[in-house]
N, C-alpha and C positions, 0 to 999 in steps of 0.2 A: 815744197806747197803742192803742186798740180799732181805730182803724183800721189799723194796721198788722200787727194780729192777723188782718184778713180780706185784708190785701194777702196775709200769708203762705196764708193758704186758698187764696186764688185763684191764687197762685204754684207751691204744690207739690201743689195737689189732691189731698190727702190721704181726701177722701168714698170713692172707689171701694176705699182700702185699708181704710177703718172698715169698711164692708159686706163684705169678706173676713173682716174679725176678729171681725164679730158673729158669723158664721157659725161660727167659731171657737167662741169663747165659749160659744155656744148648745151647741153639740155636747159641748163640756166639761163644762158643767152639766147636761147630759142623764144624764150620768155619775153625778154624787151622786145621781139620783133612786133609784136602788138602796138607798140609806141610809135603815133605820127611821126615822133621828131627820130626815131631810130631807123635809117636807112638799109642798116645790115651789121651782121654780126658776125667773126670769125673765128675758131678756133684750129691751133696747131699745139698739140702737146697741152704745157699749160701757160700758154698766149693766148691771148686772147683780144679780138678789136671787137668794138663798136662803131660803127661809124655813125656820125649823126647827120640831120640835114642842115643847112648851111645857116640857117637863121639862130641857130645854137652850137655856142662855139666849145670843141673840146675842152680849153683851155678852163675855161668857167666849169666846166662839170669835174675836171680833176680836181681844181679847186677846193670846189663843193665838197667833193668825196675828203678828203684830207680831214674836214672838219667830223666826219662821219668815220675817221680812223683808219681810212683805206688809202693807201699810195698807191694812185695811176700814174697815167702819164700822157699828153695829148702827142699827137704825130700827124704829120700830113696829110690833109685829105680830109680832115676837122675828123679824126679817129679818136676812139679812147682807148691805151695799152692799158691792158691788165697782163701783168707776168707774175705768177704764183712762184713759190717755191716747191720746192719737190714734196718737203713736211705741210703743205697746205691738208686742212682736213675737208671733207664734203663741206661739214657746216662754216665754215669760213665760208667757202667758194659761194652758197647760198645767203650768207649775210651781205657779202659785196655785191652779189647784183641785185638782192633785197635793197639795199640802198641806192643802187645804180637809179632803178626805176623811178622813185619818188623827187629825187635829186633833178632828173631828167624832166620830170613833170612840171616838178619848182620852176626852175630856172627856164622853162619855155611858157611860162606865164607872164615873166617878165617883156 
């Protein structure tokens, strides 16, 4: 099974596209830095992290994102982890980040 995955990576050559998607993710997450509740954003490949202010729990944000159709997970350090598959699209990245902003704002008002 693992060797088949390696074969698919060699055959489909998704890594150049992943590099493009990484730039999209970084650009979109940068838009969140204007939110008072966002302390930091980070990107490495198709992994993203949004560190939140202490008054807003990452678990609450990830729970609410499920209601919007996005699966993320909370990490230590009050960070929301975004883990995207290689087959994701620019539009899916934009929709995820577009949902994240209003979720953060809504939960910060409680």
